mmCIF file as Biopython writes it, N, C-alpha, C and O atoms, coordinates in Angstrom:
data_model
#
loop_
_atom_site.group_PDB
_atom_site.id
_atom_site.type_symbol
_atom_site.label_atom_id
_atom_site.label_alt_id
_atom_site.label_comp_id
_atom_site.label_asym_id
_atom_site.label_entity_id
_atom_site.label_seq_id
_atom_site.pdbx_PDB_ins_code
_atom_site.Cartn_x
_atom_site.Cartn_y
_atom_site.Cartn_z
_atom_site.occupancy
_atom_site.B_iso_or_equiv
_atom_site.auth_seq_id
_atom_site.auth_asym_id
_atom_site.pdbx_PDB_model_num
ATOM 1   N N  . MET A ? 1  ? 26.893 18.944 -87.863  1.0 0.0 1  A 1 
ATOM 2   C CA . MET A ? 1  ? 27.767 18.741 -86.641  1.0 0.0 1  A 1 
ATOM 3   C C  . MET A ? 1  ? 27.815 20.054 -86.078  1.0 0.0 1  A 1 
ATOM 4   O O  . MET A ? 1  ? 27.528 20.117 -84.882  1.0 0.0 1  A 1 
ATOM 5   N N  . ILE A ? 2  ? 28.105 21.096 -86.652  1.0 0.0 2  A 1 
ATOM 6   C CA . ILE A ? 2  ? 28.048 22.398 -86.160  1.0 0.0 2  A 1 
ATOM 7   C C  . ILE A ? 2  ? 26.779 22.956 -85.391  1.0 0.0 2  A 1 
ATOM 8   O O  . ILE A ? 2  ? 26.849 23.663 -84.386  1.0 0.0 2  A 1 
ATOM 9   N N  . LEU A ? 3  ? 25.388 22.459 -86.121  1.0 0.0 3  A 1 
ATOM 10  C CA . LEU A ? 3  ? 24.172 23.039 -85.522  1.0 0.0 3  A 1 
ATOM 11  C C  . LEU A ? 3  ? 24.157 22.194 -84.557  1.0 0.0 3  A 1 
ATOM 12  O O  . LEU A ? 3  ? 23.270 22.671 -83.849  1.0 0.0 3  A 1 
ATOM 13  N N  . LEU A ? 4  ? 24.655 20.937 -83.848  1.0 0.0 4  A 1 
ATOM 14  C CA . LEU A ? 4  ? 24.491 20.586 -82.798  1.0 0.0 4  A 1 
ATOM 15  C C  . LEU A ? 4  ? 25.270 21.100 -81.655  1.0 0.0 4  A 1 
ATOM 16  O O  . LEU A ? 4  ? 24.948 21.102 -80.467  1.0 0.0 4  A 1 
ATOM 17  N N  . ILE A ? 5  ? 26.670 21.664 -82.379  1.0 0.0 5  A 1 
ATOM 18  C CA . ILE A ? 5  ? 27.529 22.364 -81.172  1.0 0.0 5  A 1 
ATOM 19  C C  . ILE A ? 5  ? 26.624 23.501 -80.825  1.0 0.0 5  A 1 
ATOM 20  O O  . ILE A ? 5  ? 26.422 24.035 -79.735  1.0 0.0 5  A 1 
ATOM 21  N N  . VAL A ? 6  ? 26.221 23.701 -81.785  1.0 0.0 6  A 1 
ATOM 22  C CA . VAL A ? 6  ? 25.885 25.707 -81.287  1.0 0.0 6  A 1 
ATOM 23  C C  . VAL A ? 6  ? 24.638 25.313 -80.188  1.0 0.0 6  A 1 
ATOM 24  O O  . VAL A ? 6  ? 24.599 25.765 -79.043  1.0 0.0 6  A 1 
ATOM 25  N N  . PHE A ? 7  ? 23.455 24.221 -80.864  1.0 0.0 7  A 1 
ATOM 26  C CA . PHE A ? 7  ? 22.744 24.032 -79.748  1.0 0.0 7  A 1 
ATOM 27  C C  . PHE A ? 7  ? 22.991 23.261 -78.620  1.0 0.0 7  A 1 
ATOM 28  O O  . PHE A ? 7  ? 21.959 23.049 -77.985  1.0 0.0 7  A 1 
ATOM 29  N N  . ILE A ? 8  ? 24.117 22.706 -78.086  1.0 0.0 8  A 1 
ATOM 30  C CA . ILE A ? 8  ? 24.579 22.254 -77.032  1.0 0.0 8  A 1 
ATOM 31  C C  . ILE A ? 8  ? 25.129 23.737 -76.231  1.0 0.0 8  A 1 
ATOM 32  O O  . ILE A ? 8  ? 24.683 24.088 -75.139  1.0 0.0 8  A 1 
ATOM 33  N N  . ILE A ? 9  ? 25.917 24.316 -76.815  1.0 0.0 9  A 1 
ATOM 34  C CA . ILE A ? 9  ? 26.204 25.815 -76.104  1.0 0.0 9  A 1 
ATOM 35  C C  . ILE A ? 9  ? 25.276 26.685 -76.036  1.0 0.0 9  A 1 
ATOM 36  O O  . ILE A ? 9  ? 25.634 27.624 -75.325  1.0 0.0 9  A 1 
ATOM 37  N N  . SER A ? 10 ? 23.986 26.837 -76.554  1.0 0.0 10 A 1 
ATOM 38  C CA . SER A ? 10 ? 22.723 27.506 -76.448  1.0 0.0 10 A 1 
ATOM 39  C C  . SER A ? 10 ? 22.245 27.260 -75.477  1.0 0.0 10 A 1 
ATOM 40  O O  . SER A ? 10 ? 22.170 28.103 -74.583  1.0 0.0 10 A 1 
ATOM 41  N N  . VAL A ? 11 ? 21.762 25.995 -75.345  1.0 0.0 11 A 1 
ATOM 42  C CA . VAL A ? 11 ? 21.017 25.029 -73.966  1.0 0.0 11 A 1 
ATOM 43  C C  . VAL A ? 11 ? 21.943 25.254 -72.806  1.0 0.0 11 A 1 
ATOM 44  O O  . VAL A ? 11 ? 21.297 25.531 -71.795  1.0 0.0 11 A 1 
ATOM 45  N N  . VAL A ? 12 ? 23.420 25.225 -72.587  1.0 0.0 12 A 1 
ATOM 46  C CA . VAL A ? 12 ? 24.082 25.285 -71.360  1.0 0.0 12 A 1 
ATOM 47  C C  . VAL A ? 12 ? 23.774 26.848 -70.963  1.0 0.0 12 A 1 
ATOM 48  O O  . VAL A ? 12 ? 23.323 27.094 -69.844  1.0 0.0 12 A 1 
ATOM 49  N N  . ILE A ? 13 ? 23.965 27.629 -71.665  1.0 0.0 13 A 1 
ATOM 50  C CA . ILE A ? 13 ? 23.661 28.966 -71.604  1.0 0.0 13 A 1 
ATOM 51  C C  . ILE A ? 13 ? 22.470 29.407 -71.000  1.0 0.0 13 A 1 
ATOM 52  O O  . ILE A ? 13 ? 22.494 30.220 -70.076  1.0 0.0 13 A 1 
ATOM 53  N N  . GLY A ? 14 ? 21.214 28.836 -71.543  1.0 0.0 14 A 1 
ATOM 54  C CA . GLY A ? 14 ? 19.852 29.128 -71.427  1.0 0.0 14 A 1 
ATOM 55  C C  . GLY A ? 14 ? 19.774 28.189 -70.059  1.0 0.0 14 A 1 
ATOM 56  O O  . GLY A ? 14 ? 19.185 28.757 -69.140  1.0 0.0 14 A 1 
ATOM 57  N N  . GLN A ? 15 ? 20.169 27.111 -69.815  1.0 0.0 15 A 1 
ATOM 58  C CA . GLN A ? 15 ? 19.819 26.819 -68.436  1.0 0.0 15 A 1 
ATOM 59  C C  . GLN A ? 15 ? 20.162 27.324 -67.400  1.0 0.0 15 A 1 
ATOM 60  O O  . GLN A ? 15 ? 19.510 27.323 -66.356  1.0 0.0 15 A 1 
ATOM 61  N N  . ALA A ? 16 ? 21.694 28.023 -67.663  1.0 0.0 16 A 1 
ATOM 62  C CA . ALA A ? 16 ? 22.114 28.203 -66.437  1.0 0.0 16 A 1 
ATOM 63  C C  . ALA A ? 16 ? 21.452 29.970 -66.032  1.0 0.0 16 A 1 
ATOM 64  O O  . ALA A ? 16 ? 21.571 30.618 -64.992  1.0 0.0 16 A 1 
ATOM 65  N N  . LEU A ? 17 ? 20.886 30.253 -67.101  1.0 0.0 17 A 1 
ATOM 66  C CA . LEU A ? 17 ? 19.668 31.669 -67.318  1.0 0.0 17 A 1 
ATOM 67  C C  . LEU A ? 17 ? 18.622 31.112 -66.302  1.0 0.0 17 A 1 
ATOM 68  O O  . LEU A ? 17 ? 18.177 31.737 -65.340  1.0 0.0 17 A 1 
ATOM 69  N N  . SER A ? 18 ? 18.279 29.757 -66.690  1.0 0.0 18 A 1 
ATOM 70  C CA . SER A ? 18 ? 16.914 29.463 -66.155  1.0 0.0 18 A 1 
ATOM 71  C C  . SER A ? 18 ? 16.811 29.251 -64.620  1.0 0.0 18 A 1 
ATOM 72  O O  . SER A ? 18 ? 15.863 29.520 -63.881  1.0 0.0 18 A 1 
ATOM 73  N N  . VAL A ? 19 ? 18.051 28.686 -64.311  1.0 0.0 19 A 1 
ATOM 74  C CA . VAL A ? 19 ? 18.446 28.436 -62.809  1.0 0.0 19 A 1 
ATOM 75  C C  . VAL A ? 19 ? 18.467 29.760 -62.370  1.0 0.0 19 A 1 
ATOM 76  O O  . VAL A ? 19 ? 17.683 29.947 -61.440  1.0 0.0 19 A 1 
ATOM 77  N N  . CYS A ? 20 ? 19.211 30.915 -62.785  1.0 0.0 20 A 1 
ATOM 78  C CA . CYS A ? 20 ? 18.949 32.339 -62.162  1.0 0.0 20 A 1 
ATOM 79  C C  . CYS A ? 20 ? 17.562 33.062 -62.155  1.0 0.0 20 A 1 
ATOM 80  O O  . CYS A ? 20 ? 17.170 33.894 -61.337  1.0 0.0 20 A 1 
ATOM 81  N N  . VAL A ? 21 ? 16.897 32.557 -63.263  1.0 0.0 21 A 1 
ATOM 82  C CA . VAL A ? 21 ? 15.882 33.068 -62.897  1.0 0.0 21 A 1 
ATOM 83  C C  . VAL A ? 21 ? 14.651 32.498 -62.236  1.0 0.0 21 A 1 
ATOM 84  O O  . VAL A ? 21 ? 13.607 33.103 -61.991  1.0 0.0 21 A 1 
ATOM 85  N N  . GLY A ? 22 ? 15.009 30.948 -61.931  1.0 0.0 22 A 1 
ATOM 86  C CA . GLY A ? 22 ? 14.143 30.638 -60.643  1.0 0.0 22 A 1 
ATOM 87  C C  . GLY A ? 22 ? 14.760 30.820 -59.354  1.0 0.0 22 A 1 
ATOM 88  O O  . GLY A ? 22 ? 14.041 30.609 -58.378  1.0 0.0 22 A 1 
ATOM 89  N N  . LEU A ? 23 ? 15.848 31.141 -59.179  1.0 0.0 23 A 1 
ATOM 90  C CA . LEU A ? 23 ? 16.398 31.484 -57.619  1.0 0.0 23 A 1 
ATOM 91  C C  . LEU A ? 23 ? 15.921 32.971 -57.367  1.0 0.0 23 A 1 
ATOM 92  O O  . LEU A ? 23 ? 15.428 33.358 -56.307  1.0 0.0 23 A 1 
ATOM 93  N N  . VAL A ? 24 ? 16.155 33.819 -58.592  1.0 0.0 24 A 1 
ATOM 94  C CA . VAL A ? 24 ? 15.557 35.274 -58.400  1.0 0.0 24 A 1 
ATOM 95  C C  . VAL A ? 24 ? 14.141 35.050 -57.791  1.0 0.0 24 A 1 
ATOM 96  O O  . VAL A ? 24 ? 13.781 35.589 -56.744  1.0 0.0 24 A 1 
ATOM 97  N N  . VAL A ? 25 ? 13.410 34.255 -58.493  1.0 0.0 25 A 1 
ATOM 98  C CA . VAL A ? 25 ? 12.107 34.258 -58.266  1.0 0.0 25 A 1 
ATOM 99  C C  . VAL A ? 25 ? 11.674 33.778 -57.366  1.0 0.0 25 A 1 
ATOM 100 O O  . VAL A ? 25 ? 10.620 34.136 -56.839  1.0 0.0 25 A 1 
ATOM 101 N N  . GLU A ? 26 ? 12.388 32.862 -56.988  1.0 0.0 26 A 1 
ATOM 102 C CA . GLU A ? 26 ? 11.969 32.082 -55.302  1.0 0.0 26 A 1 
ATOM 103 C C  . GLU A ? 26 ? 12.694 32.956 -54.088  1.0 0.0 26 A 1 
ATOM 104 O O  . GLU A ? 26 ? 12.363 32.597 -52.958  1.0 0.0 26 A 1 
ATOM 105 N N  . ARG A ? 27 ? 13.456 33.842 -54.154  1.0 0.0 27 A 1 
ATOM 106 C CA . ARG A ? 27 ? 14.121 34.980 -53.534  1.0 0.0 27 A 1 
ATOM 107 C C  . ARG A ? 27 ? 12.833 36.395 -52.821  1.0 0.0 27 A 1 
ATOM 108 O O  . ARG A ? 27 ? 12.543 36.812 -51.700  1.0 0.0 27 A 1 
ATOM 109 N N  . TYR A ? 28 ? 12.433 36.681 -54.148  1.0 0.0 28 A 1 
ATOM 110 C CA . TYR A ? 28 ? 11.202 37.587 -53.892  1.0 0.0 28 A 1 
ATOM 111 C C  . TYR A ? 28 ? 9.774  37.004 -53.568  1.0 0.0 28 A 1 
ATOM 112 O O  . TYR A ? 28 ? 8.913  37.668 -52.990  1.0 0.0 28 A 1 
ATOM 113 N N  . TYR A ? 29 ? 9.654  36.120 -53.856  1.0 0.0 29 A 1 
ATOM 114 C CA . TYR A ? 29 ? 7.799  35.388 -53.863  1.0 0.0 29 A 1 
ATOM 115 C C  . TYR A ? 29 ? 8.384  34.042 -52.817  1.0 0.0 29 A 1 
ATOM 116 O O  . TYR A ? 29 ? 9.178  34.046 -51.877  1.0 0.0 29 A 1 
ATOM 117 N N  . THR A ? 30 ? 7.669  33.048 -53.404  1.0 0.0 30 A 1 
ATOM 118 C CA . THR A ? 30 ? 7.670  31.949 -52.951  1.0 0.0 30 A 1 
ATOM 119 C C  . THR A ? 30 ? 8.511  30.519 -53.185  1.0 0.0 30 A 1 
ATOM 120 O O  . THR A ? 30 ? 8.907  30.619 -54.347  1.0 0.0 30 A 1 
ATOM 121 N N  . PRO A ? 31 ? 8.814  29.688 -52.839  1.0 0.0 31 A 1 
ATOM 122 C CA . PRO A ? 31 ? 9.633  28.273 -53.175  1.0 0.0 31 A 1 
ATOM 123 C C  . PRO A ? 31 ? 8.592  27.667 -54.448  1.0 0.0 31 A 1 
ATOM 124 O O  . PRO A ? 31 ? 8.929  26.820 -55.275  1.0 0.0 31 A 1 
ATOM 125 N N  . TYR A ? 32 ? 7.579  28.177 -54.383  1.0 0.0 32 A 1 
ATOM 126 C CA . TYR A ? 32 ? 6.590  27.082 -55.245  1.0 0.0 32 A 1 
ATOM 127 C C  . TYR A ? 32 ? 6.807  28.060 -56.389  1.0 0.0 32 A 1 
ATOM 128 O O  . TYR A ? 32 ? 7.404  27.711 -57.408  1.0 0.0 32 A 1 
ATOM 129 N N  . THR A ? 33 ? 6.290  29.367 -56.209  1.0 0.0 33 A 1 
ATOM 130 C CA . THR A ? 33 ? 6.591  29.912 -57.335  1.0 0.0 33 A 1 
ATOM 131 C C  . THR A ? 33 ? 7.970  30.233 -58.612  1.0 0.0 33 A 1 
ATOM 132 O O  . THR A ? 33 ? 8.007  30.533 -59.805  1.0 0.0 33 A 1 
ATOM 133 N N  . GLY A ? 34 ? 9.101  29.923 -57.372  1.0 0.0 34 A 1 
ATOM 134 C CA . GLY A ? 34 ? 10.199 29.784 -58.286  1.0 0.0 34 A 1 
ATOM 135 C C  . GLY A ? 34 ? 10.692 28.436 -58.981  1.0 0.0 34 A 1 
ATOM 136 O O  . GLY A ? 34 ? 11.646 28.383 -59.757  1.0 0.0 34 A 1 
ATOM 137 N N  . VAL A ? 35 ? 9.984  27.468 -58.631  1.0 0.0 35 A 1 
ATOM 138 C CA . VAL A ? 35 ? 9.953  26.427 -59.039  1.0 0.0 35 A 1 
ATOM 139 C C  . VAL A ? 35 ? 8.960  26.494 -60.456  1.0 0.0 35 A 1 
ATOM 140 O O  . VAL A ? 35 ? 9.238  25.955 -61.527  1.0 0.0 35 A 1 
ATOM 141 N N  . ILE A ? 36 ? 8.025  27.110 -60.231  1.0 0.0 36 A 1 
ATOM 142 C CA . ILE A ? 36 ? 7.142  26.926 -61.447  1.0 0.0 36 A 1 
ATOM 143 C C  . ILE A ? 36 ? 7.758  28.237 -62.930  1.0 0.0 36 A 1 
ATOM 144 O O  . ILE A ? 36 ? 7.490  28.333 -64.128  1.0 0.0 36 A 1 
ATOM 145 N N  . ALA A ? 37 ? 8.645  29.007 -61.980  1.0 0.0 37 A 1 
ATOM 146 C CA . ALA A ? 37 ? 9.063  29.857 -63.241  1.0 0.0 37 A 1 
ATOM 147 C C  . ALA A ? 37 ? 10.547 29.337 -63.588  1.0 0.0 37 A 1 
ATOM 148 O O  . ALA A ? 37 ? 11.242 29.857 -64.461  1.0 0.0 37 A 1 
ATOM 149 N N  . PHE A ? 38 ? 10.917 28.320 -62.850  1.0 0.0 38 A 1 
ATOM 150 C CA . PHE A ? 38 ? 12.353 27.707 -63.205  1.0 0.0 38 A 1 
ATOM 151 C C  . PHE A ? 38 ? 11.767 26.581 -64.492  1.0 0.0 38 A 1 
ATOM 152 O O  . PHE A ? 38 ? 12.367 26.279 -65.524  1.0 0.0 38 A 1 
ATOM 153 N N  . ILE A ? 39 ? 10.614 26.176 -64.098  1.0 0.0 39 A 1 
ATOM 154 C CA . ILE A ? 39 ? 10.411 24.374 -65.069  1.0 0.0 39 A 1 
ATOM 155 C C  . ILE A ? 39 ? 9.550  25.586 -66.300  1.0 0.0 39 A 1 
ATOM 156 O O  . ILE A ? 39 ? 9.797  25.104 -67.405  1.0 0.0 39 A 1 
ATOM 157 N N  . ALA A ? 40 ? 8.936  26.518 -66.442  1.0 0.0 40 A 1 
ATOM 158 C CA . ALA A ? 40 ? 8.861  27.266 -67.885  1.0 0.0 40 A 1 
ATOM 159 C C  . ALA A ? 40 ? 9.878  27.762 -68.354  1.0 0.0 40 A 1 
ATOM 160 O O  . ALA A ? 40 ? 10.133 27.583 -69.545  1.0 0.0 40 A 1 
ATOM 161 N N  . SER A ? 41 ? 10.608 28.416 -67.644  1.0 0.0 41 A 1 
ATOM 162 C CA . SER A ? 41 ? 12.037 28.507 -68.543  1.0 0.0 41 A 1 
ATOM 163 C C  . SER A ? 41 ? 12.799 27.854 -68.625  1.0 0.0 41 A 1 
ATOM 164 O O  . SER A ? 41 ? 13.878 28.243 -69.072  1.0 0.0 41 A 1 
ATOM 165 N N  . TYR A ? 42 ? 12.629 26.684 -68.276  1.0 0.0 42 A 1 
ATOM 166 C CA . TYR A ? 42 ? 13.925 25.597 -68.541  1.0 0.0 42 A 1 
ATOM 167 C C  . TYR A ? 42 ? 13.404 24.749 -70.143  1.0 0.0 42 A 1 
ATOM 168 O O  . TYR A ? 42 ? 14.127 24.232 -70.994  1.0 0.0 42 A 1 
ATOM 169 N N  . PHE A ? 43 ? 11.836 24.876 -70.100  1.0 0.0 43 A 1 
ATOM 170 C CA . PHE A ? 43 ? 11.490 24.160 -71.497  1.0 0.0 43 A 1 
ATOM 171 C C  . PHE A ? 43 ? 11.382 24.934 -72.526  1.0 0.0 43 A 1 
ATOM 172 O O  . PHE A ? 43 ? 11.522 24.488 -73.665  1.0 0.0 43 A 1 
ATOM 173 N N  . THR A ? 44 ? 10.999 26.768 -72.171  1.0 0.0 44 A 1 
ATOM 174 C CA . THR A ? 44 ? 11.177 27.293 -72.971  1.0 0.0 44 A 1 
ATOM 175 C C  . THR A ? 44 ? 12.593 27.531 -73.579  1.0 0.0 44 A 1 
ATOM 176 O O  . THR A ? 44 ? 12.523 27.860 -74.763  1.0 0.0 44 A 1 
ATOM 177 N N  . MET A ? 45 ? 13.486 27.475 -73.229  1.0 0.0 45 A 1 
ATOM 178 C CA . MET A ? 45 ? 15.038 27.698 -73.422  1.0 0.0 45 A 1 
ATOM 179 C C  . MET A ? 45 ? 15.285 26.436 -74.296  1.0 0.0 45 A 1 
ATOM 180 O O  . MET A ? 45 ? 16.308 26.769 -74.895  1.0 0.0 45 A 1 
ATOM 181 N N  . PHE A ? 46 ? 15.013 25.365 -74.669  1.0 0.0 46 A 1 
ATOM 182 C CA . PHE A ? 46 ? 14.902 24.280 -75.326  1.0 0.0 46 A 1 
ATOM 183 C C  . PHE A ? 46 ? 14.545 24.859 -76.663  1.0 0.0 46 A 1 
ATOM 184 O O  . PHE A ? 46 ? 15.177 24.678 -77.705  1.0 0.0 46 A 1 
ATOM 185 N N  . TRP A ? 47 ? 13.533 25.528 -76.522  1.0 0.0 47 A 1 
ATOM 186 C CA . TRP A ? 47 ? 12.966 25.766 -77.792  1.0 0.0 47 A 1 
ATOM 187 C C  . TRP A ? 47 ? 13.851 26.888 -78.470  1.0 0.0 47 A 1 
ATOM 188 O O  . TRP A ? 47 ? 14.413 26.795 -79.561  1.0 0.0 47 A 1 
ATOM 189 N N  . LEU A ? 48 ? 13.860 27.676 -77.838  1.0 0.0 48 A 1 
ATOM 190 C CA . LEU A ? 48 ? 14.466 29.072 -77.938  1.0 0.0 48 A 1 
ATOM 191 C C  . LEU A ? 48 ? 16.114 28.752 -78.591  1.0 0.0 48 A 1 
ATOM 192 O O  . LEU A ? 48 ? 16.677 29.231 -79.575  1.0 0.0 48 A 1 
ATOM 193 N N  . ALA A ? 49 ? 16.547 27.795 -77.633  1.0 0.0 49 A 1 
ATOM 194 C CA . ALA A ? 49 ? 18.238 27.228 -78.173  1.0 0.0 49 A 1 
ATOM 195 C C  . ALA A ? 49 ? 18.066 26.643 -79.575  1.0 0.0 49 A 1 
ATOM 196 O O  . ALA A ? 49 ? 18.817 26.937 -80.506  1.0 0.0 49 A 1 
ATOM 197 N N  . TRP A ? 50 ? 17.273 25.994 -79.651  1.0 0.0 50 A 1 
ATOM 198 C CA . TRP A ? 50 ? 16.699 25.306 -81.174  1.0 0.0 50 A 1 
ATOM 199 C C  . TRP A ? 50 ? 16.773 26.452 -82.004  1.0 0.0 50 A 1 
ATOM 200 O O  . TRP A ? 50 ? 17.747 26.550 -82.750  1.0 0.0 50 A 1 
ATOM 201 N N  . ARG A ? 51 ? 15.742 27.499 -81.997  1.0 0.0 51 A 1 
ATOM 202 C CA . ARG A ? 51 ? 15.660 28.374 -83.046  1.0 0.0 51 A 1 
ATOM 203 C C  . ARG A ? 51 ? 17.184 29.410 -83.375  1.0 0.0 51 A 1 
ATOM 204 O O  . ARG A ? 51 ? 17.451 30.081 -84.371  1.0 0.0 51 A 1 
ATOM 205 N N  . ILE A ? 52 ? 18.090 29.162 -81.916  1.0 0.0 52 A 1 
ATOM 206 C CA . ILE A ? 52 ? 19.141 30.462 -82.195  1.0 0.0 52 A 1 
ATOM 207 C C  . ILE A ? 52 ? 20.018 29.455 -82.834  1.0 0.0 52 A 1 
ATOM 208 O O  . ILE A ? 52 ? 21.095 29.842 -83.287  1.0 0.0 52 A 1 
ATOM 209 N N  . ALA A ? 53 ? 19.743 28.433 -82.907  1.0 0.0 53 A 1 
ATOM 210 C CA . ALA A ? 53 ? 21.310 27.177 -83.446  1.0 0.0 53 A 1 
ATOM 211 C C  . ALA A ? 53 ? 20.532 27.122 -84.653  1.0 0.0 53 A 1 
ATOM 212 O O  . ALA A ? 53 ? 21.440 27.200 -85.480  1.0 0.0 53 A 1 
ATOM 213 N N  . VAL A ? 54 ? 19.506 27.045 -85.296  1.0 0.0 54 A 1 
ATOM 214 C CA . VAL A ? 54 ? 18.950 26.895 -86.710  1.0 0.0 54 A 1 
ATOM 215 C C  . VAL A ? 54 ? 19.416 28.271 -87.242  1.0 0.0 54 A 1 
ATOM 216 O O  . VAL A ? 54 ? 20.152 28.251 -88.229  1.0 0.0 54 A 1 
ATOM 217 N N  . ARG A ? 55 ? 19.055 29.537 -86.674  1.0 0.0 55 A 1 
ATOM 218 C CA . ARG A ? 55 ? 19.434 30.770 -87.174  1.0 0.0 55 A 1 
ATOM 219 C C  . ARG A ? 55 ? 20.723 31.094 -87.640  1.0 0.0 55 A 1 
ATOM 220 O O  . ARG A ? 55 ? 21.085 31.607 -88.699  1.0 0.0 55 A 1 
ATOM 221 N N  . VAL A ? 56 ? 21.643 30.514 -86.187  1.0 0.0 56 A 1 
ATOM 222 C CA . VAL A ? 56 ? 23.189 30.925 -86.393  1.0 0.0 56 A 1 
ATOM 223 C C  . VAL A ? 56 ? 23.610 30.082 -87.748  1.0 0.0 56 A 1 
ATOM 224 O O  . VAL A ? 56 ? 23.918 30.733 -88.746  1.0 0.0 56 A 1 
ATOM 225 N N  . THR A ? 57 ? 23.623 28.974 -87.782  1.0 0.0 57 A 1 
ATOM 226 C CA . THR A ? 57 ? 24.113 27.826 -88.894  1.0 0.0 57 A 1 
ATOM 227 C C  . THR A ? 57 ? 23.075 27.733 -89.799  1.0 0.0 57 A 1 
ATOM 228 O O  . THR A ? 57 ? 22.704 26.589 -90.058  1.0 0.0 57 A 1 
ATOM 229 N N  . ARG A ? 58 ? 22.475 28.714 -90.382  1.0 0.0 58 A 1 
ATOM 230 C CA . ARG A ? 58 ? 21.717 28.777 -91.550  1.0 0.0 58 A 1 
ATOM 231 C C  . ARG A ? 58 ? 22.550 29.087 -92.731  1.0 0.0 58 A 1 
ATOM 232 O O  . ARG A ? 58 ? 23.328 30.006 -92.478  1.0 0.0 58 A 1 
ATOM 233 N N  . PRO A ? 59 ? 22.668 28.558 -94.131  1.0 0.0 59 A 1 
ATOM 234 C CA . PRO A ? 59 ? 23.241 28.475 -94.756  1.0 0.0 59 A 1 
ATOM 235 C C  . PRO A ? 59 ? 23.652 30.057 -95.423  1.0 0.0 59 A 1 
ATOM 236 O O  . PRO A ? 59 ? 22.546 30.514 -95.710  1.0 0.0 59 A 1 
ATOM 237 N N  . ARG A ? 60 ? 24.758 31.163 -95.826  1.0 0.0 60 A 1 
ATOM 238 C CA . ARG A ? 60 ? 24.082 32.348 -95.971  1.0 0.0 60 A 1 
ATOM 239 C C  . ARG A ? 60 ? 24.110 32.661 -97.702  1.0 0.0 60 A 1 
ATOM 240 O O  . ARG A ? 60 ? 23.982 33.788 -98.182  1.0 0.0 60 A 1 
ATOM 241 N N  . VAL A ? 61 ? 24.216 31.972 -98.135  1.0 0.0 61 A 1 
ATOM 242 C CA . VAL A ? 61 ? 24.214 31.861 -99.780  1.0 0.0 61 A 1 
ATOM 243 C C  . VAL A ? 61 ? 22.758 31.316 -100.273 1.0 0.0 61 A 1 
ATOM 244 O O  . VAL A ? 61 ? 22.361 30.168 -100.075 1.0 0.0 61 A 1 
ATOM 245 N N  . PRO A ? 62 ? 22.061 32.300 -100.925 1.0 0.0 62 A 1 
ATOM 246 C CA . PRO A ? 62 ? 20.767 31.925 -101.347 1.0 0.0 62 A 1 
ATOM 247 C C  . PRO A ? 62 ? 20.583 31.024 -102.128 1.0 0.0 62 A 1 
ATOM 248 O O  . PRO A ? 62 ? 21.471 30.833 -102.959 1.0 0.0 62 A 1 
ATOM 249 N N  . ALA A ? 63 ? 19.651 30.350 -102.143 1.0 0.0 63 A 1 
ATOM 250 C CA . ALA A ? 63 ? 19.456 29.188 -102.843 1.0 0.0 63 A 1 
ATOM 251 C C  . ALA A ? 63 ? 19.126 29.474 -104.540 1.0 0.0 63 A 1 
ATOM 252 O O  . ALA A ? 63 ? 18.216 30.206 -104.929 1.0 0.0 63 A 1 
ATOM 253 N N  . ARG A ? 64 ? 20.042 28.753 -105.406 1.0 0.0 64 A 1 
ATOM 254 C CA . ARG A ? 64 ? 19.919 29.259 -106.636 1.0 0.0 64 A 1 
ATOM 255 C C  . ARG A ? 64 ? 18.348 28.969 -107.125 1.0 0.0 64 A 1 
ATOM 256 O O  . ARG A ? 64 ? 17.542 28.198 -106.604 1.0 0.0 64 A 1 
ATOM 257 N N  . GLN A ? 65 ? 18.188 29.733 -108.159 1.0 0.0 65 A 1 
ATOM 258 C CA . GLN A ? 65 ? 16.863 29.904 -108.883 1.0 0.0 65 A 1 
ATOM 259 C C  . GLN A ? 65 ? 17.182 28.639 -110.041 1.0 0.0 65 A 1 
ATOM 260 O O  . GLN A ? 65 ? 18.314 28.395 -110.458 1.0 0.0 65 A 1 
ATOM 261 N N  . PRO A ? 66 ? 16.010 27.942 -110.434 1.0 0.0 66 A 1 
ATOM 262 C CA . PRO A ? 66 ? 16.057 26.720 -111.578 1.0 0.0 66 A 1 
ATOM 263 C C  . PRO A ? 66 ? 15.854 27.896 -112.684 1.0 0.0 66 A 1 
ATOM 264 O O  . PRO A ? 66 ? 15.083 28.856 -112.691 1.0 0.0 66 A 1 
ATOM 265 N N  . ALA A ? 67 ? 16.974 27.400 -113.745 1.0 0.0 67 A 1 
ATOM 266 C CA . ALA A ? 67 ? 16.741 28.037 -115.090 1.0 0.0 67 A 1 
ATOM 267 C C  . ALA A ? 67 ? 15.812 27.747 -115.892 1.0 0.0 67 A 1 
ATOM 268 O O  . ALA A ? 67 ? 15.602 26.599 -116.284 1.0 0.0 67 A 1 
ATOM 269 N N  . GLU A ? 68 ? 15.056 28.895 -116.276 1.0 0.0 68 A 1 
ATOM 270 C CA . GLU A ? 68 ? 13.464 28.737 -117.186 1.0 0.0 68 A 1 
ATOM 271 C C  . GLU A ? 68 ? 13.828 29.091 -118.445 1.0 0.0 68 A 1 
ATOM 272 O O  . GLU A ? 68 ? 12.993 29.101 -119.349 1.0 0.0 68 A 1 
#
């Protein structure tokens, strides 16, 4: 459950950044370039948010070694 919550928070923050990136690129270049930058960062943020969520919620205790 914590993993899902961290993922959703990461996605919301990441998608806000994607919108900002798209708007900044659109302002300095063409609208087409802004859309391409937005779409690229949009999908990248899902991947990045998942990686962040898994890393943040990873168990801190190392796995026990089986007795030999």
